Jmol script that loads the backbone (N, CA, C; Angstrom):
load data "model"
ATOM      1  N   MET A   1       0.724  -1.141   0.192  1.00  0.00           N
ATOM      2  CA  MET A   1      -0.039  -0.029   0.123  1.00  0.00           C
ATOM      3  C   MET A   1       1.149   1.331  -0.261  1.00  0.00           C
ATOM      4  N   SER A   2       0.288   2.180  -0.607  1.00  0.00           N
ATOM      5  CA  SER A   2       1.513   3.553  -0.716  1.00  0.00           C
ATOM      6  C   SER A   2       1.187   4.310   0.621  1.00  0.00           C
ATOM      7  N   SER A   3       1.754   5.340   0.626  1.00  0.00           N
ATOM      8  CA  SER A   3       2.207   6.157   1.676  1.00  0.00           C
ATOM      9  C   SER A   3       0.507   6.903   1.779  1.00  0.00           C
ATOM     10  N   ALA A   4       0.529   7.944   3.285  1.00  0.00           N
ATOM     11  CA  ALA A   4      -0.670   8.700   3.596  1.00  0.00           C
ATOM     12  C   ALA A   4      -0.944   9.533   2.538  1.00  0.00           C
ATOM     13  N   LEU A   5      -1.986  10.260   2.265  1.00  0.00           N
ATOM     14  CA  LEU A   5      -2.535  11.442   1.243  1.00  0.00           C
ATOM     15  C   LEU A   5      -3.195  12.247   2.102  1.00  0.00           C
ATOM     16  N   TYR A   6      -2.607  13.239   2.091  1.00  0.00           N
ATOM     17  CA  TYR A   6      -3.631  14.579   2.799  1.00  0.00           C
ATOM     18  C   TYR A   6      -4.189  15.233   1.437  1.00  0.00           C
ATOM     19  N   LEU A   7      -5.238  15.943   1.953  1.00  0.00           N
ATOM     20  CA  LEU A   7      -6.071  16.552   0.954  1.00  0.00           C
ATOM     21  C   LEU A   7      -6.396  17.827   1.763  1.00  0.00           C
ATOM     22  N   ILE A   8      -6.074  19.247   1.132  1.00  0.00           N
ATOM     23  CA  ILE A   8      -6.888  20.127   1.459  1.00  0.00           C
ATOM     24  C   ILE A   8      -8.161  20.568   0.498  1.00  0.00           C
ATOM     25  N   ALA A   9      -9.246  20.693   0.780  1.00  0.00           N
ATOM     26  CA  ALA A   9     -10.021  21.013   0.099  1.00  0.00           C
ATOM     27  C   ALA A   9     -10.806  22.491   0.531  1.00  0.00           C
ATOM     28  N   THR A  10     -10.616  23.716  -0.303  1.00  0.00           N
ATOM     29  CA  THR A  10     -10.875  24.524   0.006  1.00  0.00           C
ATOM     30  C   THR A  10     -12.232  24.551  -0.805  1.00  0.00           C
ATOM     31  N   ILE A  11     -13.554  25.115  -0.006  1.00  0.00           N
ATOM     32  CA  ILE A  11     -14.711  25.267  -0.247  1.00  0.00           C
ATOM     33  C   ILE A  11     -15.333  26.809  -0.142  1.00  0.00           C
ATOM     34  N   TYR A  12     -15.936  27.261  -0.932  1.00  0.00           N
ATOM     35  CA  TYR A  12     -16.237  28.683  -1.241  1.00  0.00           C
ATOM     36  C   TYR A  12     -18.092  28.686  -1.050  1.00  0.00           C
ATOM     37  N   PRO A  13     -18.718  28.617   0.029  1.00  0.00           N
ATOM     38  CA  PRO A  13     -20.343  28.392   0.085  1.00  0.00           C
ATOM     39  C   PRO A  13     -20.786  29.899  -0.112  1.00  0.00           C
ATOM     40  N   ALA A  14     -21.853  29.813  -0.893  1.00  0.00           N
ATOM     41  CA  ALA A  14     -22.317  31.004  -1.412  1.00  0.00           C
ATOM     42  C   ALA A  14     -22.950  31.336   0.346  1.00  0.00           C
ATOM     43  N   ALA A  15     -23.106  32.969   0.691  1.00  0.00           N
ATOM     44  CA  ALA A  15     -23.738  33.309   1.930  1.00  0.00           C
ATOM     45  C   ALA A  15     -25.073  32.848   2.189  1.00  0.00           C
ATOM     46  N   GLN A  16     -25.822  32.988   1.040  1.00  0.00           N
ATOM     47  CA  GLN A  16     -27.022  32.614   1.149  1.00  0.00           C
ATOM     48  C   GLN A  16     -27.859  31.192   0.794  1.00  0.00           C
ATOM     49  N   HIS A  17     -26.433  30.368   0.951  1.00  0.00           N
ATOM     50  CA  HIS A  17     -26.952  28.812   1.205  1.00  0.00           C
ATOM     51  C   HIS A  17     -25.795  28.106   2.002  1.00  0.00           C
ATOM     52  N   LYS A  18     -25.235  28.725   2.783  1.00  0.00           N
ATOM     53  CA  LYS A  18     -24.476  28.275   3.820  1.00  0.00           C
ATOM     54  C   LYS A  18     -25.211  27.128   4.735  1.00  0.00           C
ATOM     55  N   THR A  19     -26.250  27.416   5.026  1.00  0.00           N
ATOM     56  CA  THR A  19     -27.108  26.417   5.713  1.00  0.00           C
ATOM     57  C   THR A  19     -27.102  25.078   4.789  1.00  0.00           C
ATOM     58  N   GLU A  20     -27.788  24.977   3.834  1.00  0.00           N
ATOM     59  CA  GLU A  20     -27.676  23.797   3.042  1.00  0.00           C
ATOM     60  C   GLU A  20     -26.332  23.211   2.580  1.00  0.00           C
ATOM     61  N   VAL A  21     -25.242  24.043   2.429  1.00  0.00           N
ATOM     62  CA  VAL A  21     -24.089  23.577   2.120  1.00  0.00           C
ATOM     63  C   VAL A  21     -23.398  22.742   3.462  1.00  0.00           C
ATOM     64  N   LEU A  22     -23.475  23.420   4.526  1.00  0.00           N
ATOM     65  CA  LEU A  22     -23.213  22.809   5.935  1.00  0.00           C
ATOM     66  C   LEU A  22     -24.008  21.980   6.180  1.00  0.00           C
ATOM     67  N   THR A  23     -25.231  21.614   6.147  1.00  0.00           N
ATOM     68  CA  THR A  23     -26.117  20.316   6.293  1.00  0.00           C
ATOM     69  C   THR A  23     -25.535  18.917   5.499  1.00  0.00           C
ATOM     70  N   ALA A  24     -25.276  19.214   4.193  1.00  0.00           N
ATOM     71  CA  ALA A  24     -24.117  18.328   3.217  1.00  0.00           C
ATOM     72  C   ALA A  24     -23.197  18.093   3.470  1.00  0.00           C
ATOM     73  N   LEU A  25     -22.160  18.771   4.105  1.00  0.00           N
ATOM     74  CA  LEU A  25     -21.016  18.744   4.556  1.00  0.00           C
ATOM     75  C   LEU A  25     -20.913  17.622   5.647  1.00  0.00           C
ATOM     76  N   GLY A  26     -22.136  18.187   6.573  1.00  0.00           N
ATOM     77  CA  GLY A  26     -22.314  17.219   7.999  1.00  0.00           C
ATOM     78  C   GLY A  26     -22.376  15.712   7.568  1.00  0.00           C
ATOM     79  N   ALA A  27     -23.294  15.618   6.485  1.00  0.00           N
ATOM     80  CA  ALA A  27     -23.755  13.813   6.253  1.00  0.00           C
ATOM     81  C   ALA A  27     -22.387  13.461   5.411  1.00  0.00           C
ATOM     82  N   LEU A  28     -21.674  14.223   4.652  1.00  0.00           N
ATOM     83  CA  LEU A  28     -20.357  13.855   4.256  1.00  0.00           C
ATOM     84  C   LEU A  28     -19.581  13.395   4.987  1.00  0.00           C
ATOM     85  N   ILE A  29     -19.022  14.525   5.889  1.00  0.00           N
ATOM     86  CA  ILE A  29     -18.118  14.243   7.206  1.00  0.00           C
ATOM     87  C   ILE A  29     -18.587  12.975   7.822  1.00  0.00           C
ATOM     88  N   GLU A  30     -19.689  12.562   8.318  1.00  0.00           N
ATOM     89  CA  GLU A  30     -19.946  11.405   9.052  1.00  0.00           C
ATOM     90  C   GLU A  30     -19.953  10.333   8.504  1.00  0.00           C
ATOM     91  N   ALA A  31     -20.420  10.124   7.544  1.00  0.00           N
ATOM     92  CA  ALA A  31     -19.934   9.005   6.282  1.00  0.00           C
ATOM     93  C   ALA A  31     -18.612   8.836   6.089  1.00  0.00           C
ATOM     94  N   SER A  32     -17.642   9.703   5.695  1.00  0.00           N
ATOM     95  CA  SER A  32     -16.471   9.734   5.325  1.00  0.00           C
ATOM     96  C   SER A  32     -15.715   9.224   6.723  1.00  0.00           C
ATOM     97  N   ARG A  33     -16.081   9.741   7.884  1.00  0.00           N
ATOM     98  CA  ARG A  33     -15.124   9.256   8.807  1.00  0.00           C
ATOM     99  C   ARG A  33     -15.175   7.693   8.971  1.00  0.00           C
ATOM    100  N   ALA A  34     -16.616   7.127   8.935  1.00  0.00           N
ATOM    101  CA  ALA A  34     -16.510   5.646   9.008  1.00  0.00           C
ATOM    102  C   ALA A  34     -15.978   5.177   8.323  1.00  0.00           C
ATOM    103  N   GLU A  35     -15.437   5.266   6.925  1.00  0.00           N
ATOM    104  CA  GLU A  35     -14.583   4.773   6.060  1.00  0.00           C
ATOM    105  C   GLU A  35     -13.115   4.068   6.484  1.00  0.00           C
ATOM    106  N   SER A  36     -13.029   2.974   5.759  1.00  0.00           N
ATOM    107  CA  SER A  36     -11.575   2.195   5.777  1.00  0.00           C
ATOM    108  C   SER A  36     -10.653   3.153   5.603  1.00  0.00           C
ATOM    109  N   GLY A  37      -9.718   3.710   6.063  1.00  0.00           N
ATOM    110  CA  GLY A  37      -8.606   4.438   5.643  1.00  0.00           C
ATOM    111  C   GLY A  37      -8.628   6.032   5.737  1.00  0.00           C
ATOM    112  N   CYS A  38      -9.729   6.214   6.492  1.00  0.00           N
ATOM    113  CA  CYS A  38     -10.100   7.847   6.782  1.00  0.00           C
ATOM    114  C   CYS A  38      -9.450   8.131   7.869  1.00  0.00           C
ATOM    115  N   GLU A  39      -8.214   8.855   8.131  1.00  0.00           N
ATOM    116  CA  GLU A  39      -7.715   9.198   9.275  1.00  0.00           C
ATOM    117  C   GLU A  39      -8.283  10.322   9.931  1.00  0.00           C
ATOM    118  N   MET A  40      -8.364  11.327   9.016  1.00  0.00           N
ATOM    119  CA  MET A  40      -9.090  12.712   9.275  1.00  0.00           C
ATOM    120  C   MET A  40      -9.795  13.155   8.438  1.00  0.00           C
ATOM    121  N   TYR A  41     -10.741  13.742   8.954  1.00  0.00           N
ATOM    122  CA  TYR A  41     -11.817  14.541   8.153  1.00  0.00           C
ATOM    123  C   TYR A  41     -12.555  15.549   8.371  1.00  0.00           C
ATOM    124  N   ASP A  42     -11.869  16.740   8.581  1.00  0.00           N
ATOM    125  CA  ASP A  42     -12.301  17.974   9.678  1.00  0.00           C
ATOM    126  C   ASP A  42     -12.655  19.419   8.645  1.00  0.00           C
ATOM    127  N   LEU A  43     -13.807  19.825   9.082  1.00  0.00           N
ATOM    128  CA  LEU A  43     -14.206  21.087   8.336  1.00  0.00           C
ATOM    129  C   LEU A  43     -13.793  22.347   9.044  1.00  0.00           C
ATOM    130  N   VAL A  44     -13.071  23.083   8.754  1.00  0.00           N
ATOM    131  CA  VAL A  44     -12.491  24.083   9.479  1.00  0.00           C
ATOM    132  C   VAL A  44     -12.540  25.436   9.073  1.00  0.00           C
ATOM    133  N   GLN A  45     -12.309  26.351   9.648  1.00  0.00           N
ATOM    134  CA  GLN A  45     -12.643  28.010   9.272  1.00  0.00           C
ATOM    135  C   GLN A  45     -11.577  28.912   9.779  1.00  0.00           C
ATOM    136  N   GLY A  46     -11.101  29.750   9.053  1.00  0.00           N
ATOM    137  CA  GLY A  46     -10.339  30.902   9.989  1.00  0.00           C
ATOM    138  C   GLY A  46     -10.994  31.748  10.259  1.00  0.00           C
ATOM    139  N   ASP A  47     -10.736  32.472  11.389  1.00  0.00           N
ATOM    140  CA  ASP A  47     -11.364  33.676  12.195  1.00  0.00           C
ATOM    141  C   ASP A  47     -11.636  34.679  10.981  1.00  0.00           C
ATOM    142  N   GLY A  48     -12.936  34.989  10.751  1.00  0.00           N
ATOM    143  CA  GLY A  48     -13.214  36.347   9.803  1.00  0.00           C
ATOM    144  C   GLY A  48     -13.168  35.702   8.366  1.00  0.00           C
ATOM    145  N   GLU A  49     -12.911  34.401   8.122  1.00  0.00           N
ATOM    146  CA  GLU A  49     -13.018  34.329   6.854  1.00  0.00           C
ATOM    147  C   GLU A  49     -14.503  33.627   6.176  1.00  0.00           C
ATOM    148  N   ASP A  50     -14.639  33.750   4.752  1.00  0.00           N
ATOM    149  CA  ASP A  50     -15.839  33.184   4.443  1.00  0.00           C
ATOM    150  C   ASP A  50     -15.612  32.004   3.488  1.00  0.00           C
ATOM    151  N   VAL A  51     -14.264  31.354   3.624  1.00  0.00           N
ATOM    152  CA  VAL A  51     -14.422  30.182   3.155  1.00  0.00           C
ATOM    153  C   VAL A  51     -13.877  28.976   4.187  1.00  0.00           C
ATOM    154  N   TRP A  52     -14.368  27.980   3.628  1.00  0.00           N
ATOM    155  CA  TRP A  52     -14.336  26.993   4.710  1.00  0.00           C
ATOM    156  C   TRP A  52     -12.963  25.548   4.118  1.00  0.00           C
ATOM    157  N   VAL A  53     -12.496  24.739   4.919  1.00  0.00           N
ATOM    158  CA  VAL A  53     -11.586  23.899   4.192  1.00  0.00           C
ATOM    159  C   VAL A  53     -11.512  22.690   5.116  1.00  0.00           C
ATOM    160  N   MET A  54     -11.748  22.018   4.112  1.00  0.00           N
ATOM    161  CA  MET A  54     -12.118  20.338   4.655  1.00  0.00           C
ATOM    162  C   MET A  54     -10.529  19.965   4.620  1.00  0.00           C
ATOM    163  N   MET A  55      -9.985  19.198   5.717  1.00  0.00           N
ATOM    164  CA  MET A  55      -8.685  18.852   5.768  1.00  0.00           C
ATOM    165  C   MET A  55      -8.931  17.190   6.205  1.00  0.00           C
ATOM    166  N   GLU A  56      -8.226  16.819   5.186  1.00  0.00           N
ATOM    167  CA  GLU A  56      -8.087  14.874   5.157  1.00  0.00           C
ATOM    168  C   GLU A  56      -7.034  14.534   5.202  1.00  0.00           C
ATOM    169  N   LYS A  57      -6.982  13.217   5.858  1.00  0.00           N
ATOM    170  CA  LYS A  57      -5.874  12.267   5.876  1.00  0.00           C
ATOM    171  C   LYS A  57      -6.368  10.647   5.456  1.00  0.00           C
ATOM    172  N   TRP A  58      -5.837  10.430   4.553  1.00  0.00           N
ATOM    173  CA  TRP A  58      -6.102   9.308   4.281  1.00  0.00           C
ATOM    174  C   TRP A  58      -5.076   8.056   4.329  1.00  0.00           C
ATOM    175  N   SER A  59      -5.297   7.036   4.886  1.00  0.00           N
ATOM    176  CA  SER A  59      -3.988   5.837   4.978  1.00  0.00           C
ATOM    177  C   SER A  59      -3.154   5.483   3.519  1.00  0.00           C
ATOM    178  N   SER A  60      -3.642   5.990   2.457  1.00  0.00           N
ATOM    179  CA  SER A  60      -3.287   5.802   1.312  1.00  0.00           C
ATOM    180  C   SER A  60      -4.400   6.286   0.145  1.00  0.00           C
ATOM    181  N   LYS A  61      -3.427   6.784  -1.310  1.00  0.00           N
ATOM    182  CA  LYS A  61      -4.287   7.030  -2.346  1.00  0.00           C
ATOM    183  C   LYS A  61      -5.412   6.200  -2.687  1.00  0.00           C
ATOM    184  N   GLU A  62      -5.071   4.900  -2.447  1.00  0.00           N
ATOM    185  CA  GLU A  62      -6.243   3.496  -2.743  1.00  0.00           C
ATOM    186  C   GLU A  62      -7.474   4.325  -1.988  1.00  0.00           C
ATOM    187  N   HIS A  63      -6.895   4.229  -0.852  1.00  0.00           N
ATOM    188  CA  HIS A  63      -8.284   4.668   0.201  1.00  0.00           C
ATOM    189  C   HIS A  63      -9.249   5.694  -0.349  1.00  0.00           C
ATOM    190  N   TRP A  64      -8.500   6.958  -0.537  1.00  0.00           N
ATOM    191  CA  TRP A  64      -9.252   7.997  -1.087  1.00  0.00           C
ATOM    192  C   TRP A  64     -10.083   7.687  -2.620  1.00  0.00           C
ATOM    193  N   ASP A  65      -9.398   6.803  -3.404  1.00  0.00           N
ATOM    194  CA  ASP A  65     -10.069   6.652  -4.397  1.00  0.00           C
ATOM    195  C   ASP A  65     -11.043   6.176  -4.369  1.00  0.00           C
ATOM    196  N   ALA A  66     -11.258   5.345  -3.397  1.00  0.00           N
ATOM    197  CA  ALA A  66     -12.546   4.357  -3.028  1.00  0.00           C
ATOM    198  C   ALA A  66     -13.436   5.385  -2.384  1.00  0.00           C
ATOM    199  N   HIS A  67     -12.853   6.331  -1.606  1.00  0.00           N
ATOM    200  CA  HIS A  67     -13.826   7.225  -0.943  1.00  0.00           C
ATOM    201  C   HIS A  67     -14.892   7.852  -2.088  1.00  0.00           C
ATOM    202  N   MET A  68     -13.869   8.417  -3.354  1.00  0.00           N
ATOM    203  CA  MET A  68     -14.294   9.063  -4.093  1.00  0.00           C
ATOM    204  C   MET A  68     -15.652   8.597  -4.813  1.00  0.00           C
ATOM    205  N   THR A  69     -15.849   7.324  -4.808  1.00  0.00           N
ATOM    206  CA  THR A  69     -16.727   6.088  -5.619  1.00  0.00           C
ATOM    207  C   THR A  69     -18.051   5.968  -4.692  1.00  0.00           C
ATOM    208  N   THR A  70     -18.044   6.809  -3.375  1.00  0.00           N
ATOM    209  CA  THR A  70     -19.293   6.260  -2.561  1.00  0.00           C
ATOM    210  C   THR A  70     -20.064   7.513  -2.887  1.00  0.00           C
ATOM    211  N   ASP A  71     -21.393   6.851  -2.452  1.00  0.00           N
ATOM    212  CA  ASP A  71     -22.646   7.618  -2.888  1.00  0.00           C
ATOM    213  C   ASP A  71     -22.513   9.123  -2.098  1.00  0.00           C
ATOM    214  N   HIS A  72     -22.092   8.728  -0.758  1.00  0.00           N
ATOM    215  CA  HIS A  72     -22.077  10.440  -0.031  1.00  0.00           C
ATOM    216  C   HIS A  72     -21.210  11.293  -1.012  1.00  0.00           C
ATOM    217  N   VAL A  73     -20.251  11.134  -1.349  1.00  0.00           N
ATOM    218  CA  VAL A  73     -19.637  12.050  -2.221  1.00  0.00           C
ATOM    219  C   VAL A  73     -20.064  12.023  -3.673  1.00  0.00           C
ATOM    220  N   LYS A  74     -20.757  11.184  -4.092  1.00  0.00           N
ATOM    221  CA  LYS A  74     -21.761  11.679  -5.558  1.00  0.00           C
ATOM    222  C   LYS A  74     -22.773  12.923  -5.215  1.00  0.00           C
ATOM    223  N   THR A  75     -23.878  12.375  -3.592  1.00  0.00           N
ATOM    224  CA  THR A  75     -24.356  13.265  -3.410  1.00  0.00           C
ATOM    225  C   THR A  75     -23.730  14.692  -3.082  1.00  0.00           C
ATOM    226  N   MET A  76     -22.856  15.254  -2.882  1.00  0.00           N
ATOM    227  CA  MET A  76     -22.249  16.171  -2.463  1.00  0.00           C
ATOM    228  C   MET A  76     -21.858  17.026  -3.901  1.00  0.00           C
ATOM    229  N   GLY A  77     -21.378  15.904  -4.839  1.00  0.00           N
ATOM    230  CA  GLY A  77     -21.299  16.678  -6.066  1.00  0.00           C
ATOM    231  C   GLY A  77     -22.825  16.881  -7.287  1.00  0.00           C
ATOM    232  N   MET A  78     -23.695  16.549  -6.669  1.00  0.00           N
ATOM    233  CA  MET A  78     -24.842  16.982  -7.304  1.00  0.00           C
ATOM    234  C   MET A  78     -25.366  18.312  -6.502  1.00  0.00           C
ATOM    235  N   LEU A  79     -24.737  18.993  -5.702  1.00  0.00           N
ATOM    236  CA  LEU A  79     -25.426  20.018  -4.782  1.00  0.00           C
ATOM    237  C   LEU A  79     -25.594  21.393  -6.117  1.00  0.00           C
ATOM    238  N   ASP A  80     -26.096  22.087  -6.140  1.00  0.00           N
ATOM    239  CA  ASP A  80     -26.720  22.869  -6.875  1.00  0.00           C
ATOM    240  C   ASP A  80     -25.494  23.955  -7.076  1.00  0.00           C
ATOM    241  N   LYS A  81     -24.865  24.106  -8.200  1.00  0.00           N
ATOM    242  CA  LYS A  81     -23.837  24.791  -8.480  1.00  0.00           C
ATOM    243  C   LYS A  81     -23.902  26.355  -8.026  1.00  0.00           C
ATOM    244  N   ALA A  82     -25.071  26.907  -7.606  1.00  0.00           N
ATOM    245  CA  ALA A  82     -25.575  27.791  -7.089  1.00  0.00           C
ATOM    246  C   ALA A  82     -25.206  28.186  -5.360  1.00  0.00           C
ATOM    247  N   PHE A  83     -24.769  26.953  -4.736  1.00  0.00           N
ATOM    248  CA  PHE A  83     -24.363  27.080  -3.631  1.00  0.00           C
ATOM    249  C   PHE A  83     -23.207  27.455  -3.327  1.00  0.00           C
ATOM    250  N   PHE A  84     -22.372  27.814  -4.275  1.00  0.00           N
ATOM    251  CA  PHE A  84     -20.958  28.069  -4.455  1.00  0.00           C
ATOM    252  C   PHE A  84     -20.445  29.234  -4.856  1.00  0.00           C
ATOM    253  N   THR A  85     -19.374  30.124  -4.468  1.00  0.00           N
ATOM    254  CA  THR A  85     -19.246  31.222  -5.274  1.00  0.00           C
ATOM    255  C   THR A  85     -18.215  30.675  -6.182  1.00  0.00           C
ATOM    256  N   HIS A  86     -17.301  29.688  -5.744  1.00  0.00           N
ATOM    257  CA  HIS A  86     -16.459  29.396  -6.534  1.00  0.00           C
ATOM    258  C   HIS A  86     -16.310  27.916  -6.408  1.00  0.00           C
ATOM    259  N   GLU A  87     -15.645  27.221  -7.548  1.00  0.00           N
ATOM    260  CA  GLU A  87     -15.414  25.582  -7.467  1.00  0.00           C
ATOM    261  C   GLU A  87     -14.212  25.427  -6.393  1.00  0.00           C
ATOM    262  N   THR A  88     -15.036  24.016  -5.710  1.00  0.00           N
ATOM    263  CA  THR A  88     -13.775  23.790  -4.834  1.00  0.00           C
ATOM    264  C   THR A  88     -12.576  23.276  -5.078  1.00  0.00           C
ATOM    265  N   GLN A  89     -11.623  24.077  -4.521  1.00  0.00           N
ATOM    266  CA  GLN A  89      -9.945  23.866  -4.874  1.00  0.00           C
ATOM    267  C   GLN A  89      -9.493  22.659  -3.983  1.00  0.00           C
ATOM    268  N   LEU A  90      -8.937  21.726  -4.840  1.00  0.00           N
ATOM    269  CA  LEU A  90      -7.969  20.804  -4.222  1.00  0.00           C
ATOM    270  C   LEU A  90      -6.775  20.883  -4.024  1.00  0.00           C
ATOM    271  N   ARG A  91      -6.018  20.139  -3.011  1.00  0.00           N
ATOM    272  CA  ARG A  91      -4.730  20.412  -2.751  1.00  0.00           C
ATOM    273  C   ARG A  91      -3.916  19.161  -2.311  1.00  0.00           C
ATOM    274  N   PHE A  92      -3.523  18.299  -3.026  1.00  0.00           N
ATOM    275  CA  PHE A  92      -2.966  17.140  -2.491  1.00  0.00           C
ATOM    276  C   PHE A  92      -1.850  16.922  -1.991  1.00  0.00           C
ATOM    277  N   LEU A  93      -1.348  16.471  -0.937  1.00  0.00           N
ATOM    278  CA  LEU A  93      -0.300  16.881  -0.159  1.00  0.00           C
ATOM    279  C   LEU A  93       0.183  15.351   0.082  1.00  0.00           C
ATOM    280  N   HIS A  94       1.697  15.005   0.365  1.00  0.00           N
ATOM    281  CA  HIS A  94       2.236  13.828   0.370  1.00  0.00           C
ATOM    282  C   HIS A  94       3.584  13.830   1.845  1.00  0.00           C
ATOM    283  N   PRO A  95       3.347  12.774   2.545  1.00  0.00           N
ATOM    284  CA  PRO A  95       4.519  13.094   3.647  1.00  0.00           C
ATOM    285  C   PRO A  95       5.983  13.206   2.879  1.00  0.00           C
ATOM    286  N   VAL A  96       6.725  14.194   3.376  1.00  0.00           N
ATOM    287  CA  VAL A  96       8.185  14.425   2.850  1.00  0.00           C
ATOM    288  C   VAL A  96       8.974  12.945   3.479  1.00  0.00           C
ATOM    289  N   LYS A  97       8.711  12.623   4.807  1.00  0.00           N
ATOM    290  CA  LYS A  97       9.389  11.345   5.291  1.00  0.00           C
ATOM    291  C   LYS A  97       8.774  10.690   5.997  1.00  0.00           C
TER     292      LYS A  97
END
end "model"
wireframe off; spacefill off
backbone 0.3
color backbone group
């Protein structure tokens, strides 16, 4: 199995749809944390910021690949684009040592 995979997803919820987005993310977080290989799946926000950051750690890229095929990820992908001001940006990171 490969090394751990970290992911930082920057999410841009539209102000008028934050409640709907937060509800959808809550379901995603709960289901994702129960998946094999999920070591961290936390939604965080900086003080005074309008963006949310999902910080994820997976035991391997293979675990993340499996995560991406789940119904809860597909449901998140079906949210109306109007719920967001920008497309979610993904940043993948790998352990240096």
